[in-house]
N, C-alpha and C positions, 0 to 999 in steps of 0.2 A: 296797273298796265305791264305789261311785256317789254312795251318798245315799237311793237309793229304799231306799224299805221292804222289807222280805228276811222269809224265815220266821224263827223261835228259831231260831238252827245247832244247837244240841244238838241240838233235833228232826230237821233234815235229817242229819245224819250219823247218828242212830239208825235211822232209814228207811233210806237208804240201807246198812248194814253189816246189817240185818236181812234187805235183799234180798239182798246178795250173799251173806251165810251160808246161805241159803236156795237161793238159784243154785250155789253151793260145795260143798253138801251133794251136790245132784243129780249136779256133775259130777265128784267122786270117784268117788260110787256107780258111774257108767257107766265111771270109766279104771280101777278094780279089777275090773268084769266081764269089760272087753277086754282086762287083762292077766291074766285069768284067776285073782283071787285074791279074786272074791267069788262065790256062787250066790247066783244073783237069787231061788230060792228060797227061802234063809235067810233073805232080807230082806222077805220077805212079796211080791215085786214079780215073780213068773212072767212076766207079761208082757213083760218088758223080753228074753227070751230070742229071743223072735221077732222084735225089731229090732236093729238095728243101732248097739253103744253108742258104738260111734268117734262114728257120725255123730251121734248124742244127746250127745255128749258137748261137738262141733266148735259145734251148736248152743246149746248150753247154755252155752259160753263164749262165744257172739257177745251172748245174751240177758245175761249180767256186762256188755261191754261197752257195748250199749245203755244199760244201767241206769245207768255211772259217768255218759253223757252227756246222758243224760237231767238226770241229778240237777245236774249242772253247768248245765245250761241254766236252772235255777233261780235260780242265781244272776246276780244284775244284770250285774255283771260280763261274765257269759258270754252272755249272752242276744244273741244274732246274732252272736256272736260264730264268724267265718270260720275260729278257729284249730281248731274243734272239729268241721272238715271232713272232715280225712284220717282223723278216727277211726269217723265218722258210713261213712265207706264204706266201711272196715276191716271194720267193725258189716255193712254189708250184704252187702259180697263173701263172707263169713262165710255168711250166711245165704241169700246163692247158692247156694252148696255145697250147703249141702243141698237144694236144689233139682236137683241136678242138673247145673247151670253150669260153667264155669270163668274167673270174673271175671280180668279182665287183672290186675290189682291183687296178686293171690296167686299167677301163675306166676312158675316160677323164672327167673332171669336166665339169658337163652341164652348159652351157650357154656361154662358154670359147668358139673367135675365136678360127678358126683351124690354129696354125701357119703354116712356110713355113720351118723353120729351126728348128731342133733339140736343146736342152740344151745345148750341148757342141758348134755348131756351133754361137748361139748367145754370147755363155760362151767367145768366140774367137772373135770376132767383139769387143764386151766392150774392150777386154785386148785391141785390137791393136790400137782402138780409144785410150785407157785411157795412151796408153805408147806416142802416139803421141801428144796427150794435155800437158802430165806432161814434154816434151822436150820442145815444145811452151813456159810454164810456166817459162821453166827455162832461156829463151830467144834463142831462138835455131827458125831457120825460119820455117813456116806450111813445103815449101817445103822441107828441107834437112831433118827434123822431120820423114817426113812421109816416105822420100828414107830410112830412116835408119831405121826404125821398118819395112817397107815394106820388107827389104834387110835380118834381122834376123829372121823374121817368115818365108820369101820362102825358105830361106836356111835350116829350120826345117822340110819342105814339104808340108807347108800350099799353097792354090793356089786356084783358084776361082774354080768356079761349075763347073762339071765333065762334056766333051765334049766325046763321043763316034765314034774313029776312028778303022775301018776296026776290028771290034769285039770288041774291049776294049779301056778301058775308059784312058782318059788322062790327067793330070793335070799339067799345068802351072805354072812359078811362080805367087803369088800374085798380080794383074791387079791394077794399080796405081784408075783406074775409078772404082772398086770394093771396093775400101777404100774411095774414094769418096763418094759414095754413103753411106759408114758403117757413114759418118762420118756427113753425113747431116742427116740421119735417129735415131742416137747417138746426135745430137744437144738439146742442154737441151730446147727445145721445138720442137723436132721432132717425131715422131710415135712411137721410142722403148724408152718407160718409163720405163720398167722391165730392160734396159741396162745401161739406162742413170743412174738409181741408183748406180750401180756397177761402175759406174766410179765415182759418188760425193762421195761415201760413201769411195772408194779409196783413193779419193783427200785429204777427210779428213783425213782419217788414215794418210798418208802422212805426211800433214801438222802438226802432233801433235807426231809424231815420229824418223821423216828422214830432215836431212836438205831440210831449205827451203831457195827461190825457190829451184826445184830439180836441183841437180846437172847432166851434162851429164852423166858421167859414171856411177853414179847408175842407172839412167833411164834406159841404155841400157844394164845394168846387168840384172835389173828387167825385160826387155823383152825378154831376153836369157833364163830366169829362166821361164816363162811364155811360152815362145816359146816350151818348153821341157817339159812341165805340162801334165801329163795322162789326168786329167781331162777336158783337151781342144783337147786331139787328140782322143775324142773317134769316132771310127770306122762305127755307126749308121747312 
């Protein structure tokens, strides 16, 4: 703080929380409709049927980012802070998408191959395989390690690719064959080199900061923490 008069912090947090909860509810609803997990008629909002739920979700995400930037600008330390310019530009670019424009800041990097999975899904794969490898390094058999990790992530709601049945998408438990494929692609000489870097960095950090070899209870606790990590639960 700079010593300037500012609003009550508790009030500031409460107002920001209320705004984000409101927007998050809208965003989550739009994503469920897009993924055919929610019928607009069931929530008394059939008008959404005639609009684009994905576009509305993007617009809602832009509003959420704008709400955060606006709230930060209320704090004297951040008033006039150019450090918020990047967040402002990103929010404006998302609004431009809603207007049919193609903002430069959101264009893909030239020459990069198109990936099948979004960032959240790729991070999920890396952390599932990481947990399995940590258990193996601690002396747990591959089969038991894999079953334990699959059980934790499946219980948290993660599954395989969605399949559409009778107009609604269905996601079952994380299939063993799917995880086998992830382990193959994330092996030391596999095709997913970026994911492998995530695993190797995490193992290195584990060696320097935690008991080594890894203890089963510690790894399972870490797996449960990651299974509930919002950054891995992206809905896009």
